GUGUTOR-346231 format. One line per field, with one value per residue (C-alpha): residue number from 1; residue in one letter; x, y, z. Coordinates in Angstrom, 3 decimals. Example, Ala and Ser with C-alpha at 12.3 -4.5 7.8 and 13.67 -1.06 7.14 Angstrom:
// residues 2
seq <- [1/2]
type <- [A/S]
x <- [12.300/13.670]
y <- [-4.500/-1.060]
z <- [7.800/7.140]
***
This chain:
// residues 244
seq <- [1/2/3/4/5/6/7/8/9/10/11/12/13/14/15/16/17/18/19/20/21/22/23/24/25/26/27/28/29/30/31/32/33/34/35/36/37/38/39/40/41/42/43/44/45/46/47/48/49/50/51/52/53/54/55/56/57/58/59/60/61/62/63/64/65/66/67/68/69/70/71/72/73/74/75/76/77/78/79/80/81/82/83/84/85/86/87/88/89/90/91/92/93/94/95/96/97/98/99/100/101/102/103/104/105/106/107/108/109/110/111/112/113/114/115/116/117/118/119/120/121/122/123/124/125/126/127/128/129/130/131/132/133/134/135/136/137/138/139/140/141/142/143/144/145/146/147/148/149/150/151/152/153/154/155/156/157/158/159/160/161/162/163/164/165/166/167/168/169/170/171/172/173/174/175/176/177/178/179/180/181/182/183/184/185/186/187/188/189/190/191/192/193/194/195/196/197/198/199/200/201/202/203/204/205/206/207/208/209/210/211/212/213/214/215/216/217/218/219/220/221/222/223/224/225/226/227/228/229/230/231/232/233/234/235/236/237/238/239/240/241/242/243/244]
type <- [X/X/X/X/X/X/X/X/X/X/X/X/X/X/X/X/X/X/X/X/X/X/X/X/X/X/X/X/X/X/X/X/X/X/X/X/X/X/X/X/X/X/X/X/X/X/X/X/X/X/X/X/X/X/X/X/X/X/X/X/X/X/X/X/X/X/X/X/X/X/X/X/X/X/X/X/X/X/X/X/X/X/X/X/X/X/X/X/X/X/X/X/X/X/X/X/X/X/X/X/X/X/X/X/X/X/X/X/X/X/X/X/X/X/X/X/X/X/X/X/X/X/X/X/X/X/X/X/X/X/X/X/X/X/X/X/X/X/X/X/X/X/X/X/X/X/X/X/X/X/X/X/X/X/X/X/X/X/X/X/X/X/X/X/X/X/X/X/X/X/X/X/X/X/X/X/X/X/X/X/X/X/X/X/X/X/X/X/X/X/X/X/X/X/X/X/X/X/X/X/X/X/X/X/X/X/X/X/X/X/X/X/X/X/X/X/X/X/X/X/X/X/X/X/X/X/X/X/X/X/X/X/X/X/X/X/X/X/X/X/X/X/X/X]
x <- [-7.828/-8.492/-11.142/-14.280/-15.516/-14.391/-15.709/-19.024/-19.041/-21.086/-19.958/-16.533/-13.764/-11.148/-10.909/-7.483/-6.629/-3.578/-1.687/-3.136/-6.683/-6.371/-8.960/-10.258/-13.085/-12.842/-15.657/-14.934/-15.365/-13.616/-10.437/-10.851/-10.968/-7.640/-5.915/-6.967/-5.673/-2.289/-2.196/-2.396/0.462/2.720/1.949/3.667/6.750/6.600/4.349/4.803/6.800/9.958/8.599/9.565/8.482/10.120/8.324/10.162/7.314/9.300/6.415/4.062/1.304/-0.221/-3.521/-1.616/0.961/-1.601/-3.282/0.433/1.213/-2.263/-1.750/1.559/0.686/-2.315/-0.532/2.116/4.570/7.099/6.632/9.518/8.588/10.903/11.206/7.537/8.295/7.228/11.067/12.813/10.619/11.644/15.200/16.031/19.718/19.121/16.719/18.669/21.262/19.352/18.320/16.794/19.132/15.729/16.437/19.792/18.744/16.007/13.829/11.170/10.418/7.598/7.892/6.186/7.417/10.183/12.008/12.846/16.235/16.976/20.074/18.487/16.701/19.574/19.803/16.060/15.188/12.035/10.930/7.182/6.736/2.898/1.914/0.694/-2.484/-5.359/-6.823/-3.865/-4.185/-0.211/3.069/5.556/8.642/10.804/11.026/13.440/10.372/7.141/4.163/1.888/-1.126/-1.152/-0.151/-2.497/-5.422/-4.964/-5.893/-9.323/-10.855/-11.073/-8.695/-8.156/-5.857/-6.953/-5.900/-5.561/-3.418/-0.068/2.345/5.052/5.706/8.555/9.037/13.227/14.039/11.297/8.601/5.065/2.772/-0.002/-2.481/-3.049/-6.868/-7.138/-9.485/-10.900/-11.070/-13.981/-15.860/-14.896/-12.795/-8.827/-6.839/-3.434/-1.375/1.477/2.892/1.452/4.121/5.838/3.414/0.194/0.354/-1.292/-4.210/-4.435/-4.502/-7.068/-9.245/-9.114/-9.992/-13.039/-14.315/-13.602/-13.116/-9.428/-8.480/-5.378/-4.021/-1.031/0.368/-2.996/-2.106/-3.533/-6.127/-7.623/-7.079/-8.920/-11.806/-12.190/-12.453/-14.512/-17.100/-17.040/-17.924/-16.610/-12.409/-11.247/-7.430/-4.727/-2.172/1.314/3.337/1.247/2.412/2.158]
y <- [35.050/34.116/31.756/33.852/31.519/27.884/28.637/28.693/25.915/23.147/19.413/18.069/20.096/18.050/14.160/12.996/9.085/7.593/4.539/1.363/2.486/5.742/8.476/12.018/14.004/17.551/20.245/23.655/25.227/22.770/23.218/27.184/26.262/24.008/26.989/29.298/26.701/26.856/30.565/30.827/27.743/29.562/32.715/31.891/31.303/35.037/34.436/37.365/38.929/37.333/33.818/31.508/27.725/24.853/21.942/19.313/16.838/13.495/10.822/13.524/16.472/15.696/17.174/18.702/19.924/21.866/23.334/24.597/25.892/27.962/28.972/30.742/31.885/33.412/35.537/37.040/34.127/32.614/28.498/26.632/23.759/20.970/19.033/18.670/15.323/11.830/10.980/13.238/12.230/8.421/9.436/10.436/10.807/13.000/15.354/15.945/16.819/19.573/21.762/25.005/28.259/29.912/28.499/30.912/32.487/31.806/29.292/26.758/23.505/21.206/17.064/14.008/11.643/9.848/12.735/15.280/14.307/14.979/16.752/19.750/20.743/21.167/24.775/25.267/27.418/24.787/21.902/21.087/17.149/15.806/12.141/11.159/8.651/11.099/11.268/10.991/13.104/13.383/12.696/10.920/13.060/14.278/17.766/19.311/18.891/20.120/17.964/19.712/17.330/18.044/21.367/22.709/21.558/24.054/26.985/28.399/28.222/31.640/34.165/37.859/38.549/39.702/36.516/37.306/36.061/38.181/35.406/34.026/30.850/29.115/25.772/24.842/28.211/29.453/31.927/30.740/33.586/31.610/34.487/35.351/33.936/31.359/31.681/28.005/27.525/26.441/23.350/19.824/17.524/18.135/14.662/14.512/11.079/13.280/16.602/19.019/20.121/23.599/24.732/23.016/24.914/28.149/26.401/23.912/26.423/29.059/25.885/24.798/28.010/28.929/25.699/23.121/19.998/17.795/14.791/13.969/10.427/9.350/5.898/4.716/3.513/5.267/3.042/3.373/6.821/7.445/5.056/7.354/10.524/9.185/8.258/11.230/13.606/15.229/15.133/18.651/17.653/15.424/17.081/15.678/12.917/9.976/6.464/6.553]
z <- [-4.228/-0.647/1.685/0.717/-1.901/-0.295/2.765/1.701/-0.481/0.190/-0.422/-0.355/-2.655/-1.857/-1.848/0.007/-0.774/0.571/0.889/2.335/1.239/3.643/2.668/3.627/2.002/2.915/2.334/1.467/4.895/6.622/4.098/5.523/8.791/8.955/6.653/9.279/12.011/10.087/9.864/13.785/14.136/11.716/13.035/16.162/14.219/12.609/9.488/7.225/4.690/6.074/6.790/4.611/4.479/3.000/1.938/0.163/-0.189/-0.428/-1.018/-3.164/-2.245/1.079/2.501/5.448/3.412/0.924/4.230/5.280/1.774/1.636/5.021/4.268/0.872/2.049/5.012/2.814/3.315/1.106/0.520/-1.486/-2.629/-3.577/-7.329/-8.826/-10.895/-9.079/-10.430/-8.480/-5.325/-6.063/-5.864/-2.226/-2.666/-5.630/-3.823/-1.058/-3.163/-4.912/-2.211/-4.226/-3.763/-2.824/1.057/1.221/4.952/7.362/6.791/8.440/7.175/6.981/6.288/7.317/9.448/9.127/6.968/9.984/9.896/5.922/5.402/3.780/6.811/8.890/8.747/9.552/12.376/13.097/11.714/11.638/11.313/10.322/11.001/7.180/8.181/7.304/11.051/12.906/16.245/16.911/15.624/17.446/17.350/19.966/21.578/18.702/16.275/15.824/16.293/13.465/14.042/17.869/17.969/15.009/16.713/19.519/16.915/16.166/12.772/11.954/11.934/12.574/9.793/6.185/4.252/0.611/-2.423/-1.406/-0.558/-2.666/-4.204/-5.659/-6.678/-6.620/-7.718/-10.050/-9.223/-9.746/-10.701/-8.398/-7.561/-11.272/-11.815/-14.280/-16.976/-17.060/-13.339/-10.932/-13.324/-13.406/-11.147/-10.900/-10.346/-8.916/-8.940/-7.268/-6.743/-9.360/-11.472/-11.479/-14.249/-12.832/-9.630/-10.369/-12.080/-8.993/-6.460/-8.290/-8.709/-4.902/-4.202/-6.431/-4.602/-7.709/-6.703/-6.759/-6.174/-4.285/-4.562/-3.000/-3.282/-5.582/-8.938/-12.183/-13.023/-9.158/-9.262/-12.672/-11.637/-8.629/-10.266/-13.207/-10.221/-8.785/-12.098/-15.489/-14.818/-16.175/-16.269/-14.489/-12.339/-11.726/-13.377/-15.421/-16.471/-20.259]
***
């Protein structure tokens, strides 16, 4: 898997819906461009086999986090994600005490604004902080942190690197075989109302990189997420924790 398919996919493939009706629809080429920019940004900090990016995702999966995850995974890096359940994300105290042991050694971190002082990040070499509003151009952080929204825009939409599925993905301490192609990928819409569960990441990333449509909803109630997905087409499956 690489960006060769999604970079030629017409129409939106990623529908981001955030709190307060924040929204962004990204085409395949635009997603690919952002991933290439991320490769450029993290490349300045040693992106490769010895590079680890910790993404705790305290408020669910954001489109900027997804771009960063793909940038590292496709450039032979290592991504460690926090716990995948909505309950874990809501319990900040429990999450802080549950730092993955996979973070032993040097690592970098990516968090939304307001979480840059999380105690789990104390040992990070660099902390990349993004501003969650969909089109925010900068992040108001001091010089101890890296403003992702501003910094990433300085990098080109293409990269001279050969990108392929050579990176390592861990959810907590569980390694995910994300690079193995799924048999039923590509058709229908995948809908996430929170961070995907560990066993869902391989299907999700394969679906996206093959040009399949996905909805990421953060802060929307289940009924609105379901209505949105139904209005876009046939729903193939749901990711994350759903209220029964």
